[in-house]
C-alpha positions in Angstrom: 3.9 13.3 -4.0 1.2 10.7 -3.4 1.2 8.8 -0.2 0.4 5.1 -0.8 -0.8 4.2 2.7 -4.3 3.3 1.5 -2.9 0.9 -1.1 -0.5 -0.7 1.3 -3.3 -1.1 3.9 -5.5 -2.8 1.2 -2.7 -5.1 0.1 -1.9 -6.1 3.7 -5.6 -6.3 4.7 -5.0 -3.8 7.5 -7.6 -1.5 9.0 -7.0 2.1 10.2 -7.3 0.8 13.8 -4.7 -1.9 13.2 -2.3 0.6 11.5 -2.8 3.0 14.4 -2.0 0.2 16.9 1.1 -0.9 15.0 2.5 2.6 14.5 1.3 4.5 17.6 -0.2 7.1 15.4 -3.8 8.3 16.2 -6.6 6.8 14.0 -7.6 10.3 13.0 -4.1 11.0 11.6 -4.1 7.6 9.7 -7.5 8.5 8.3 -6.3 12.0 7.2 -3.3 10.5 5.4 -5.5 8.0 3.6 -7.7 10.9 2.5 -4.8 12.9 1.0 -3.1 14.8 3.8 0.6 14.9 3.4 2.2 13.8 6.7 5.3 15.1 8.4 8.5 13.1 7.9 8.5 11.8 11.5 5.0 10.4 10.9 6.2 8.7 7.8 9.1 7.2 9.7 6.7 5.9 12.4 4.5 4.3 9.8 7.4 2.7 7.9 8.8 1.3 11.2 5.4 0.0 12.3 4.7 -1.7 9.0 8.2 -2.9 8.4 8.7 -0.8 5.3 11.1 1.7 3.9 10.0 5.3 3.9 10.3 5.3 0.1 7.7 2.5 -0.1 5.1 4.9 1.3 5.1 7.4 -1.4 5.0 7.9 -5.2 7.2 10.8 -6.4 6.0 13.3 -8.9 9.6 13.8 -10.1 10.3 12.1 -13.4 
């Protein structure tokens, strides 16, 4: 599973600081996710809520 947060941030022209502010998630956690750490489900929910996305918009599944 690949988390697409970096790509979403790029397309929306958002910085780590802005995503942190919108989601209430620490900048270090946002940075870790952008660098490949797989977040917990509640973190994905907070990101989706803060960026007005569905959770499924945040990842690319490896299942074919």
